[in-house]
C-alpha positions in Angstrom: -13.9 11.4 -15.6 -14.5 14.6 -13.6 -16.5 17.6 -14.7 -16.5 20.9 -12.8 -19.7 22.9 -13.0 -19.5 26.5 -14.2 -21.9 29.4 -13.5 -23.6 28.8 -16.8 -24.6 25.3 -15.9 -25.7 25.9 -12.3 -29.3 25.1 -11.4 -29.5 22.4 -14.1 -30.7 18.9 -13.3 -27.8 16.4 -13.2 -29.3 13.8 -15.6 -30.3 16.5 -18.1 -26.9 18.2 -18.0 -25.0 14.9 -18.6 -27.3 13.9 -21.4 -26.3 17.1 -23.2 -22.6 16.7 -22.2 -22.2 13.0 -23.0 -23.7 12.6 -26.5 -23.0 8.8 -26.7 -25.0 7.9 -23.6 -28.8 8.0 -23.4 -30.6 9.7 -20.6 -32.0 6.4 -19.2 -28.5 5.0 -19.1 -27.2 8.1 -17.2 -30.1 7.8 -14.8 -29.2 4.1 -14.2 -25.6 5.0 -13.6 -26.6 7.7 -11.1 -28.9 5.2 -9.2 -26.0 2.6 -9.1 -23.8 5.3 -7.6 -21.4 5.3 -10.6 -21.9 9.1 -10.9 -21.2 11.2 -7.8 -21.4 14.9 -7.1 -18.7 16.2 -4.7 -18.0 12.6 -3.8 -21.6 12.1 -2.6 -24.4 9.9 -3.8 -27.2 11.9 -5.4 -30.4 11.3 -7.4 -30.9 11.9 -11.1 -33.0 15.1 -10.5 -30.2 16.6 -8.3 -29.8 20.3 -9.1 -26.2 21.4 -9.8 -24.4 24.4 -8.3 -21.4 26.3 -9.5 -18.1 24.6 -8.6 -19.8 21.2 -8.1 -17.6 18.4 -9.2 -19.2 15.4 -11.0 -17.3 12.2 -10.9 -18.2 9.6 -13.5 -16.9 6.2 -12.6 -16.8 2.9 -14.5 -17.9 -0.4 -13.1 -14.2 -1.2 -12.7 -13.8 1.9 -10.6 -16.8 1.0 -8.4 -15.5 -2.6 -7.9 -12.1 -1.2 -6.8 -13.8 1.2 -4.4 -16.0 -1.5 -3.0 -13.0 -3.8 -2.6 -11.1 -1.2 -0.7 -14.1 -0.5 1.5 -14.4 -4.2 2.3 -10.7 -4.4 3.2 -10.9 -1.5 5.6 -13.2 -3.6 7.8 -10.2 -5.9 8.4 -8.1 -3.1 9.8 -7.2 -3.9 13.4 -6.5 -1.2 16.0 -3.5 -2.3 18.0 -3.3 0.7 20.3 -4.7 4.2 20.4 -4.0 7.4 22.3 -5.1 11.0 21.9 -1.9 11.6 19.8 -1.5 8.5 17.6 -3.1 5.3 16.3 -1.4 2.0 15.8 -3.0 -0.3 13.2 -2.4 -3.6 11.6 -2.9 -2.9 7.9 -4.3 -5.9 5.9 -2.7 -6.9 2.6 -4.5 -5.4 -0.5 -5.3 -1.9 0.8 -3.5 1.3 -0.2 -2.2 3.5 2.6 -3.1 6.7 0.7 -4.5 7.6 -2.7 -2.3 7.2 -5.8 -2.7 8.0 -9.5 -3.5 4.5 -10.5 -6.2 3.0 -8.3 -9.6 4.4 -7.5 -10.4 2.8 -4.2 -10.9 3.4 -0.5 -7.6 3.7 1.3 -6.3 3.5 4.8 -6.3 7.3 5.0 -9.9 7.4 3.9 -10.8 5.0 6.7 -8.7 7.0 9.3 -10.4 10.3 8.4 -13.8 8.7 8.5 -13.3 7.3 11.9 -11.1 10.1 13.3 -12.2 13.4 11.5 -9.6 15.4 13.5 -6.9 13.8 11.3 -8.1 15.9 8.3 -7.0 19.1 10.1 -3.4 18.0 10.1 -1.3 20.0 7.6 0.8 17.9 5.3 2.9 18.9 2.3 1.7 15.9 0.2 -1.9 16.2 1.4 -1.7 13.0 3.4 -2.7 14.1 6.9 -1.5 11.9 9.7 0.5 9.5 7.4 4.2 9.5 8.2 5.2 6.2 6.6 3.6 3.6 4.4 3.4 -0.1 3.5 3.1 -1.3 -0.1 -0.5 -2.2 -1.1 0.1 -6.0 -0.8 2.2 -5.8 2.4 0.6 -6.1 5.8 1.5 -5.1 9.3 2.1 -2.4 11.8 1.7 1.3 10.9 1.4 4.4 13.0 -1.0 7.3 12.1 -0.6 10.7 13.8 -3.9 12.2 15.2 -2.5 15.7 16.0 -0.2 18.1 14.2 2.3 18.0 17.0 2.6 14.2 16.9 2.7 14.3 13.1 5.8 16.5 13.2 7.3 14.5 16.1 7.0 11.3 14.1 8.2 12.8 10.9 11.4 13.9 12.6 12.0 10.5 14.0 11.6 8.8 10.6 13.9 11.4 9.0 16.6 10.8 11.6 16.2 7.0 11.4 15.1 6.8 15.1 12.0 4.6 14.3 12.6 0.8 14.5 10.8 -1.2 11.8 11.2 -5.0 11.7 9.7 -7.2 9.0 9.5 -10.9 8.3 9.7 -12.2 4.8 10.0 -15.5 2.9 12.3 -15.5 -0.1 13.3 -17.9 -2.8 16.5 -19.8 -2.4 19.0 -20.4 0.4 20.3 -17.2 1.7 24.0 -17.0 2.6 25.5 -15.7 4.9 23.3 -16.1 8.0 23.1 -12.3 8.4 24.2 -9.3 6.5 23.7 -5.7 5.3 22.5 -4.6 1.9 23.9 -1.1 1.3 22.8 -0.2 -2.3 21.3 3.0 -3.5 17.9 2.9 -5.1 16.7 4.7 -8.2 13.7 4.4 -10.6 14.7 2.8 -13.9 14.1 5.0 -16.9 13.6 1.9 -19.0 11.1 0.0 -16.9 9.7 2.6 -14.5 10.3 0.3 -11.5 12.9 0.7 -8.7 16.3 -0.8 -9.1 19.3 -1.1 -6.7 22.7 0.3 -7.8 25.9 -1.5 -6.8 28.0 1.4 -8.1 27.9 5.1 -7.2 25.1 7.2 -8.7 24.4 10.7 -7.5 20.8 10.5 -8.6 20.1 7.3 -6.5 19.0 7.5 -2.9 21.2 5.8 -0.2 19.4 2.7 1.2 20.3 0.3 3.9 18.6 -3.0 4.7 19.8 -5.4 7.5 18.8 -9.1 7.3 19.0 -12.2 9.5 18.1 -15.8 8.7 15.3 -17.0 11.0 14.7 -20.4 9.4 15.7 -22.4 6.4 13.4 -24.5 4.2 14.0 -26.5 1.1 14.2 -23.9 -1.7 13.2 -21.0 0.7 14.5 -18.9 3.5 12.6 -17.0 6.2 14.3 -13.7 7.0 14.0 -11.0 9.6 14.5 -7.5 8.1 15.6 -4.4 9.9 14.8 -1.5 7.7 17.3 1.4 8.3 15.9 3.6 5.5 12.5 3.8 4.0 12.7 4.0 0.2 10.0 2.9 -2.2 9.9 -0.9 -2.4 13.2 -1.0 -0.6 13.0 -4.5 0.9 11.7 -6.0 -2.4 14.3 -4.3 -4.5 17.3 -5.0 -2.2 16.4 -8.7 -1.8 16.0 -9.1 -5.6 19.4 -7.4 -6.0 21.1 -10.2 -4.0 19.3 -12.9 -6.0 16.5 -13.8 -3.5 13.2 -12.3 -4.5 10.2 -12.4 -2.1 7.6 -15.2 -2.5 4.4 -13.8 -4.0 6.1 -10.6 -5.4 4.9 -10.3 -9.0 6.9 -7.2 -9.7 10.4 -7.9 -8.4 11.2 -11.4 -9.5 14.7 -12.6 -10.2 15.3 -14.1 -13.6 15.4 -17.7 -12.4 12.0 -17.3 -10.7 10.6 -15.7 -13.8 11.8 -18.6 -16.0 10.6 -21.2 -13.6 7.2 -19.6 -13.5 6.9 -19.5 -17.2 8.0 -23.1 -17.5 5.4 -24.2 -15.0 2.7 -22.2 -16.8 3.6 -23.9 -20.1 3.4 -27.4 -18.5 0.3 -26.4 -16.5 2.2 -27.7 -13.5 1.0 -24.9 -11.3 0.6 -27.1 -8.2 4.3 -27.7 -7.9 5.1 -24.1 -7.1 4.5 -22.1 -3.9 2.1 -19.3 -4.8 0.3 -16.6 -2.9 -2.2 -14.0 -3.9 -0.1 -11.5 -1.9 3.5 -10.8 -1.1 5.1 -12.7 1.8 6.2 -9.6 3.7 4.8 -8.3 7.0 5.8 -5.5 9.3 5.8 -7.3 12.7 7.6 -4.8 15.0 7.4 -1.0 15.3 8.9 1.3 17.9 9.2 5.1 18.4 9.2 7.7 21.1 6.0 9.5 22.1 5.7 13.2 23.0 6.9 12.5 26.5 10.0 10.8 25.0 8.9 7.4 26.3 9.7 4.4 24.0 6.7 2.7 22.6 7.1 -0.8 21.2 4.5 -2.8 19.3 4.7 -6.4 18.0 2.3 -8.7 16.1 2.5 -12.3 14.7 2.5 -13.2 11.1 -1.1 -13.3 9.6 -2.6 -16.8 9.4 -2.2 -17.0 5.6 1.6 -16.5 5.9 2.1 -18.7 9.0 0.1 -21.5 7.4 2.2 -21.3 4.2 5.4 -22.0 6.3 3.8 -25.2 7.7 3.6 -26.6 4.1 7.4 -26.2 3.6 10.1 -28.8 4.3 12.4 -27.6 7.1 16.2 -28.0 6.6 18.1 -29.3 9.6 
């Protein structure tokens, strides 16, 4: 809940103003919330006797909001800088952190971290108010991501992404045995009016966005397949949606499960046989390679290994010969 201060309420004490504004909360409770940093003014921590000014914005958070914020702040400490120049920053984003703010979560994001550590990023002009951010990874997806540090690099990278000149390679573990050994998924993606989530269309639809995903089998396991993904376009949830559309949803993906995986999960829950299924607290999807051209038109290539949690999961599986 946010409250903007008008001229009539300027020079009032914060706790007194909120006591009159929020009739169902006592003054002592309000003072406690302020001291616990659940009430901020202009996104800053203040004291109960803070005097308000015109156009100040009071942000009243719940305990849930604060826990989300704290969780995001903790996760930003796990961000690893892979490379850095005066023009851009290459980071390894951990699973669980948002790249930029959304309308659902109230937590510290990768963008917050970037602006805090590199204040010049905030000066970059962006149509969506996401300075420096030219692409994204889903919240529970980890891996390589580039952040522009200057306006010139921001525009340079945006152009490369738009013309599909940026190379993005992922590794993912999916349910089932994928056939053939390699292939291309060329299906447009659109948001479902019924469920609100993204779906792949196998037939022509003028409202859907063209989307192309290339895949190659890296290793086969009993009931699972490790794939390398070459993302040719960058639609929302593209890899997850495309793999589900060919009947092989990603391990750990709670949103895009194929029907057989949904049914198996429900059956195991009913029998409490949870130990007999492979489960993760994140999606098994990681951006392991990223390449683009810098301002001098030199090709820059970056590679990382799978995070320990994912590579350890592979060691528990039975390899097929």
